C-alpha positions, 0 to 999 in steps of 0.5 A: 500499499502506497502512503499519500506521499509515495502517490504524489511522488509517483504522480509527478513523474513524466509519462513521455520522458524516458532514459536509456540504459546502455551497456557498461563501456570500458572505455568510461574508465579512460574518460573518467581518468582524463577528467580526474586529472583535468579536475586535480590540475586546478583542485590540487594533486592531493584532492580525491576525485573519485567514480561512483554510480554504475560506471564505478560498479561496471554495470549498465547505466545511462552512460554518465559519469558520477564524479564525487569530490569528497571535501570537509564542510570548511573546504566546501565554498573554496572547493565550489569557487574553483570548479565554477571558475574552471568549469563555469 
C-alpha cells in the first residue's frame, strides 16, 4: 500500500520522458581518468576525485559519469569556487 506522499511523488513523474540504459563501456574508465586529471590540475593533486554510480560498479546505466569530490565542510565553498571558475 502506497502512502499519500508516495502516490504524489509517483504522479509527478513524466509518462513521456524516458532514459536510455546502455551497456557498460570500458572506455568510460579512461574518460574518467582524463576528467579526474583535469579536475586535480586546478583542485590540487591531493584532492580525491572518485568515480561512483553504475560506471564504478561496471554495470549498465545511463552512460553518464558520476564523479564524487569529497571535501570537508570548511573546504566546500573554496572548492566550489574553483570548480565554477574553471568549469563555469
